C-alpha positions, 0 to 999 in steps of 0.5 A, spaced: 528 728 773 523 730 779 519 724 782 512 725 780 507 720 781 500 722 779 495 716 781 488 718 778 483 712 780 478 712 774 476 705 775 479 699 772 472 696 769 472 700 762 479 698 761 477 691 760 470 691 758 470 692 750 472 686 746 478 687 742 476 683 735 471 687 731 471 693 736 467 699 735 470 706 735 469 707 742 472 700 744 478 702 739 479 708 743 479 704 750 484 700 747 488 706 746 487 709 752 493 711 756 494 707 763 501 710 765 506 715 762 513 713 764 518 719 763 516 720 755 513 713 754 506 711 754 503 704 756 496 703 753 490 699 756 491 694 750 499 693 753 496 692 760 490 687 758 495 683 754 500 682 759 494 680 764 492 675 759 499 672 758 499 672 766 492 668 767 495 664 761 501 662 764 498 661 771 493 656 768 487 660 770 481 663 766 482 670 764 476 673 768 474 680 768 474 681 775 481 677 776 484 682 771 481 688 775 484 685 781 491 684 779 492 690 774 495 695 779 501 690 780 501 688 773 502 695 771 507 696 776 511 691 772 510 694 766 513 701 768 519 697 771 520 694 764 520 701 761 524 704 766 529 698 764 529 699 757 530 706 757 536 706 762 539 700 757 537 705 751 541 711 754 547 706 754 546 704 747 544 697 749 540 693 745 537 686 744 536 683 737 530 680 734 535 673 733 536 674 741 528 674 742 527 669 737 532 664 741 528 666 747 522 664 744 524 658 741 527 656 748 520 657 751 517 653 746 522 647 747 521 647 755 513 647 754 513 642 748 510 646 743 510 642 737 503 640 735 501 647 735 506 653 734 507 658 740 504 664 736 498 660 734 497 658 741 497 665 743 493 668 738 487 663 739 487 666 746 487 673 744 495 674 746 500 677 741 507 674 741 509 681 741 507 681 748 512 676 750 517 679 746 516 685 750 517 682 757 523 678 754 527 684 751 526 688 758 529 682 761 535 681 756 537 688 756 537 689 763 541 683 764 546 686 759 546 693 762 547 691 770 552 686 767 556 691 763 555 697 769 556 693 775 560 687 774 566 691 773 566 695 779 565 688 784 570 685 787 570 680 793 577 680 797 580 673 800 578 675 807 571 675 805 572 668 802 575 666 808 570 669 812 564 665 808 568 659 808 568 659 816 561 660 816 559 654 812 564 650 816 560 652 822 553 651 819 555 643 818 549 639 820 544 645 820 538 646 816 538 648 809 533 649 805 531 648 797 527 655 797 524 660 792 522 667 793 518 673 791 521 679 793 517 686 792 521 692 793 518 698 798 520 704 795 518 709 801 515 708 807 509 711 805 508 705 800 509 700 805 502 698 807 500 698 799 506 693 798 504 689 804 497 688 801 500 687 794 504 681 797 498 678 801 494 678 795 500 674 792 500 669 798 492 668 797 493 667 790 498 661 791 494 658 797 487 659 795 487 659 788 493 655 786 496 659 782 503 657 780 509 660 785 514 660 779 509 664 774 508 669 779 515 670 781 517 671 774 511 676 773 512 680 780 518 679 783 524 685 784 529 680 786 534 677 781 531 670 781 525 672 778 527 670 771 528 663 774 521 663 777 524 665 784 529 659 785 534 661 790 537 654 790 539 651 796 540 656 802 543 656 809 540 659 815 547 664 815 545 666 808 538 669 810 536 674 815 533 672 821 526 673 819 527 669 813 530 663 816 525 663 822 519 663 817 522 657 812 524 653 819 516 654 820 514 651 813 513 644 811 515 643 804 510 645 799 508 651 803 509 659 802 510 664 808 506 670 809 510 677 807 516 677 811 520 684 812 527 684 808 532 688 806 527 694 804 521 690 801 517 684 803 519 677 801 515 671 800 518 664 801 516 658 798 519 652 801 520 646 796 525 641 801 529 641 807 535 637 809 541 638 814 547 642 811 553 638 809 551 631 812 552 626 807 547 622 805 547 615 808 544 611 802 551 613 798 555 609 803 558 603 800 559 596 803 563 590 801 558 584 803 558 577 804 552 572 805 550 565 807 543 562 805 541 556 808 536 554 802 528 553 804 522 554 800 514 555 802 514 548 802 519 546 807 517 543 813 517 547 819 521 542 823 527 543 817 526 551 818 527 551 825 533 547 824 536 552 819 534 557 824 538 554 829 544 553 824 544 560 822 545 562 830 551 557 831 554 560 824 553 567 827 556 565 834 562 562 831 564 566 825 569 571 827 571 574 820 570 575 813 575 569 811 571 565 816 564 567 812 567 565 805 569 558 808 562 557 811 559 559 805 563 555 800 561 549 805 554 550 805 552 552 798 557 556 793 551 557 788 547 561 793 552 564 798 559 567 798 561 574 795 556 580 793 561 585 792 561 592 793 554 595 793 551 602 795 546 602 800 541 606 797 541 600 791 540 595 796 532 592 797 529 596 803 529 589 807 537 588 806 538 596 807 535 595 814 539 589 815 546 592 814 545 600 815 548 600 822 551 593 822 559 593 824 564 591 820 566 583 821 559 582 824 554 577 822 547 580 821 541 576 825 538 571 821 532 573 816 527 569 813 527 570 805 524 566 799 530 563 798 531 561 805 535 563 812 539 569 810 546 571 814 550 578 811 556 580 813 559 587 812 567 586 810 568 593 809 564 600 809 566 606 806 562 612 808 561 618 803 565 624 804 563 631 804 568 637 802 567 644 803 566 648 797 573 651 794 575 658 794 573 660 787 566 657 788 565 661 794 567 667 791 562 666 785 557 665 790 559 672 794 559 676 787 552 673 785 549 676 792 553 683 791 550 683 784 543 682 786 543 687 791 546 692 787 541 691 781 536 692 786 539 698 788 539 700 781 532 699 779 530 703 786 534 709 784 531 709 777 524 709 780 526 715 785 528 719 779 522 717 774 516 721 772 511 716 772 503 718 771 499 712 773 491 712 771 488 706 773 
């Protein structure tokens, strides 16, 4: 089929002006008005309005006519893509059963804790049909089946590719990595670049200025394979990203979103959730074997006696040379409060004790510290630092397959768009 895209700008207001319930004949005609033709299938104004209402609901915003008119072109683009996906799935005899859809709906109910009010009633009260939700789910499930069936069998990752990736991972140790999410918008042709950038900027504005949930927009608008997960990319390293995307993430603070970034034939909006150093062990996971000595005191202990305890603590600190000495002195002073504390994780210690022993060398007594129980001395008798292991070959292979799968999936949809007959009428 030839590419044939006709843009007929008839105005958006009419598509959402009439109420759906108890509509007059003219309003009924408006509901049935065609807003797009995708090959030999139509998308009605009703289909578009329902999806707009659903998006507004999911983003926690009121479904005002002005808001719906503004984002209608973007939402219509998603509906067109869904039709293309379903048509291609049908061509390969791939279908989605009602049982599969019901399981997905049940999962939505469970995740969102719909119990007092059934999900279908919740939607109905907001003039949204459950069929609208199922239509989106059907497209997602059918596309997943299709690309898995057609693409996965052709994808291979060689041992050399895995070895090269492992080298890059090892070389990136100690470098920043990011817990990030993405919205990726494909640019079909250079003539569409400015429009797609404008659409991307509009999404950024919704997130920054209107507080729209990033994951909701990702599910509705992103062309990336992460869309079904709300754009979640997981933890990614600099070497796994383009130079532009890595630089953008590095400039963000957790909780911020980037401007649209040109990337791999489209625009990517990045959302930084957290940052850390790659393959650097968490010091809180260090395990230490501790012994303590407490020289008892209380709030009512005379100042002169407290000074004596501090002087004694300094003497102990200067004379005790190892853990055996520490045990002997602890037994002599007060076995009920002093002695072996066992092996503990640094992160499980109270903050003040953690600071005392975090950098304390093995076999060295800490500086005397006044506590509620008295003057405290600690000694680290053993320290086990947490280990950081490289991922194994199979894990790396799966990761590379996932990246290749995503790239091929994007290309597949892009090719479907290019050969489709699409007539849009808004």
